[in-house]
C-alpha positions in Angstrom: 74.9 138.6 76.8 71.9 138.5 79.1 68.5 139.0 77.5 67.1 142.4 78.6 63.8 142.3 80.3 61.7 145.4 79.5 58.1 146.4 79.4 57.5 147.2 75.7 53.7 147.7 75.4 54.1 150.7 73.2 56.8 152.0 70.8 56.4 155.5 69.4 57.9 156.2 66.0 59.6 159.7 65.9 61.2 160.9 62.7 64.9 161.4 63.3 64.8 164.9 61.9 61.9 166.2 64.1 63.9 168.0 66.8 60.8 169.1 68.7 59.3 165.6 69.0 62.7 164.2 69.9 63.0 166.7 72.7 59.6 165.7 74.0 60.1 162.0 73.4 60.2 161.0 77.0 57.0 162.7 78.1 54.6 161.0 75.7 54.2 158.0 77.9 55.5 155.3 75.5 57.5 152.5 76.9 59.9 152.9 74.0 60.7 155.7 71.6 61.8 154.7 68.1 63.9 157.5 66.5 63.8 156.8 62.8 66.5 157.2 60.3 64.9 155.0 57.7 61.5 155.2 55.9 60.4 158.6 57.4 63.5 160.4 56.3 64.1 161.5 52.7 67.5 160.6 51.2 68.5 164.2 51.1 67.8 164.5 54.9 69.6 161.3 56.0 72.9 163.0 57.0 71.3 165.8 59.0 68.9 163.5 60.8 71.8 161.2 61.8 73.9 164.1 63.1 70.8 165.5 65.0 70.3 162.1 66.8 74.0 161.8 67.5 74.0 165.1 69.4 70.5 165.0 71.0 70.2 161.4 72.3 72.9 161.9 74.9 71.4 165.2 76.1 67.7 164.6 76.1 65.9 163.1 79.2 63.8 160.3 77.9 62.8 159.4 81.4 61.8 155.7 81.6 61.4 155.2 77.8 63.7 152.8 76.0 65.6 154.7 73.3 65.8 152.8 70.0 67.1 154.0 66.7 66.0 152.5 63.5 69.0 152.6 61.1 69.1 152.0 57.4 69.9 148.7 55.9 73.6 148.0 55.3 73.0 147.6 51.6 71.8 151.2 51.3 74.3 154.1 51.0 73.3 155.2 54.6 73.5 152.1 56.8 77.2 152.1 57.5 77.3 155.8 58.4 74.3 155.3 60.7 76.1 152.7 62.7 79.4 154.7 62.8 77.6 157.7 64.3 74.9 156.0 66.5 76.7 153.0 68.0 79.2 155.1 69.9 76.4 157.0 71.8 75.0 153.6 72.9 71.2 154.1 72.8 69.3 151.2 74.4 68.7 149.4 71.1 69.0 149.6 67.3 66.1 148.4 65.1 67.4 146.6 62.0 65.0 146.9 59.0 64.3 144.3 56.3 66.0 141.4 58.0 65.6 138.2 56.1 68.0 135.7 57.7 70.3 135.1 60.7 73.2 136.0 58.5 71.7 139.5 58.0 71.6 140.0 61.8 75.1 138.6 62.3 76.5 140.9 59.6 75.1 144.0 61.3 76.2 142.8 64.8 79.7 142.2 63.5 79.9 145.8 62.3 78.4 147.0 65.6 81.0 145.2 67.6 83.9 146.4 65.4 82.7 150.0 66.2 82.3 149.2 69.9 85.9 147.8 70.0 87.3 150.9 68.4 85.5 153.0 71.1 86.3 150.7 74.0 82.7 149.9 74.5 81.2 146.7 75.9 79.2 144.3 73.8 76.5 143.7 76.4 74.7 147.0 76.6 73.2 147.8 73.1 70.6 145.3 72.0 69.0 144.9 68.6 65.4 144.5 67.3 65.0 142.5 64.1 62.3 143.8 61.8 60.7 141.3 59.4 59.2 142.9 56.4 59.4 140.3 53.6 58.0 136.8 52.9 61.5 135.4 53.1 62.0 137.0 56.5 58.7 135.5 57.7 59.7 132.0 56.7 63.1 132.5 58.5 61.6 134.0 61.6 62.9 131.4 64.1 66.5 131.5 62.8 66.3 135.3 62.9 65.0 135.4 66.5 67.8 133.0 67.6 70.6 134.7 65.5 72.2 136.4 68.5 71.9 136.9 72.2 71.8 140.7 71.4 68.3 140.4 69.9 65.8 141.5 72.5 62.8 141.8 70.2 61.5 140.8 66.8 58.9 142.9 65.0 56.6 142.7 62.0 56.7 145.5 59.4 53.1 145.4 58.2 53.1 147.8 55.3 56.3 146.6 53.7 55.3 143.0 54.2 51.8 143.6 52.7 53.5 145.2 49.6 55.9 142.2 49.3 52.8 139.9 49.4 50.9 141.9 46.9 47.9 142.5 49.3 46.1 145.6 50.7 45.6 145.8 54.4 42.0 146.9 54.9 40.4 147.6 58.3 39.9 144.3 60.1 42.0 142.5 57.5 43.6 139.2 58.6 46.0 139.1 55.7 49.1 139.1 58.0 47.8 136.5 60.4 50.1 133.7 59.2 53.1 136.0 59.3 52.2 137.5 62.7 51.7 134.1 64.3 55.0 132.7 62.8 56.9 135.7 64.1 55.2 135.5 67.5 56.0 131.8 67.9 59.6 132.5 66.9 59.8 135.2 69.6 58.3 132.9 72.2 60.7 130.1 71.4 63.6 132.6 71.7 62.2 134.2 74.8 62.2 137.7 73.3 59.5 140.3 72.7 57.2 140.3 69.7 56.1 143.8 68.5 53.1 144.3 66.3 53.0 146.7 63.4 51.5 150.2 63.4 47.8 151.1 63.0 47.8 153.8 60.3 44.5 155.6 60.9 45.3 157.9 63.8 41.7 159.1 64.0 40.1 155.7 64.4 40.5 155.0 68.2 38.0 152.2 68.2 39.8 150.5 65.3 43.1 150.9 67.2 41.7 149.4 70.3 40.3 146.4 68.4 43.6 145.9 66.6 45.6 146.1 69.8 43.3 143.7 71.6 43.7 141.2 68.7 47.5 141.6 68.8 47.5 140.9 72.5 45.2 137.9 72.1 47.5 136.2 69.5 50.6 136.8 71.6 52.3 140.1 70.7 53.8 141.8 73.7 53.5 145.3 72.4 52.5 147.5 69.4 54.1 150.3 67.5 52.5 153.8 67.3 52.8 156.6 64.8 51.2 159.3 66.8 51.4 160.1 70.6 47.6 160.0 70.7 47.7 156.2 70.1 50.0 155.5 73.1 47.3 155.6 75.9 45.1 153.1 74.1 48.0 150.7 73.4 49.3 150.9 77.0 45.8 150.4 78.3 45.2 147.2 76.3 48.5 145.7 77.2 48.3 146.6 80.9 46.5 143.9 83.1 43.1 144.9 84.4 42.4 145.1 88.1 40.5 141.8 87.9 43.5 140.1 86.2 45.9 141.5 88.8 43.6 140.4 91.6 43.4 136.8 90.2 47.2 136.7 89.7 47.8 137.8 93.3 45.5 135.2 94.6 47.2 132.5 92.5 50.7 133.4 93.5 49.8 133.8 97.2 48.2 130.4 97.2 51.1 128.9 95.2 53.6 130.2 97.7 51.6 128.8 100.6 51.3 125.4 98.9 54.9 125.3 97.8 56.0 125.8 101.4 54.2 122.5 102.2 55.6 120.7 99.2 52.4 120.8 97.1 52.9 121.7 93.4 49.4 121.4 92.0 46.4 122.6 93.9 42.8 123.8 93.5 41.8 127.5 93.8 38.2 128.5 93.7 37.3 125.2 92.2 40.0 125.3 89.4 43.2 123.4 89.1 46.4 125.5 89.3 49.6 124.1 87.9 52.9 125.5 86.6 51.6 127.1 83.4 48.9 128.9 85.4 51.5 130.2 87.8 53.8 131.3 85.0 51.0 133.3 83.5 50.1 134.9 86.8 53.8 135.9 87.4 53.8 137.5 83.9 50.7 139.5 84.8 52.3 140.8 88.0 55.5 141.7 86.1 53.4 143.8 83.7 51.7 145.4 86.6 55.0 146.2 88.4 54.1 144.0 91.4 56.9 142.1 93.1 55.7 138.5 93.4 58.4 137.9 96.1 56.4 140.1 98.5 53.2 138.0 98.3 
């Protein structure tokens, strides 16, 4: 299965039983909407939320937003039913909570593919996001990221992980730094996305911007949101600035010119440009939706 390439700057959590928000999911501006059947849904509401998503996902226009459903863990009374109802409608992705090993991922994917086979569906459309929420999962991040070609992203579940570690996440806390960096490095090695956890104070816009900037700085490719008001800030931080875009265009234009004459390393504005610099410039242009082939 080919790895999906998507822009996932922002991912908006929407409770799977909130019909109004689901109907509006595509207009909030998030790159991905995460329709939740897990933590935001009470046990007594699980069945109705699952059926609601089964019937609304195929009919709602989510526009350009990726549609992801967070299912319950297979060891709960709800996980198998979630897969049986959601896999046949083929959203873009499933988010798998509380993953601790490659075996956890492979067990779910085996179940997904059994359902796909029964419905005559291909195995190369629906991807999965692995959610790491425990210390064991953090230590196994690389094997999780490489567990299957169907994994397109790995994400950190900050609140559950903090609880597992016995710590409190205060504003500006760096208690999850080790876990974040281990998950990011695993994602980079597997060439998949690394999504940061939510920022829980929806009224602290400055705090959200600072946290998002830090997430970008250490290598996350996007961040989850719990309120539509957070999306604009997250997208803004993860979108290249005009200056970054201009520099990237200059680098790729010069690279194409030098490549045509057989030169691999060159100087631009007094600074050396080599393959890593070119790779970074190409990534900036990709985020900015600029086709480097036209430069």
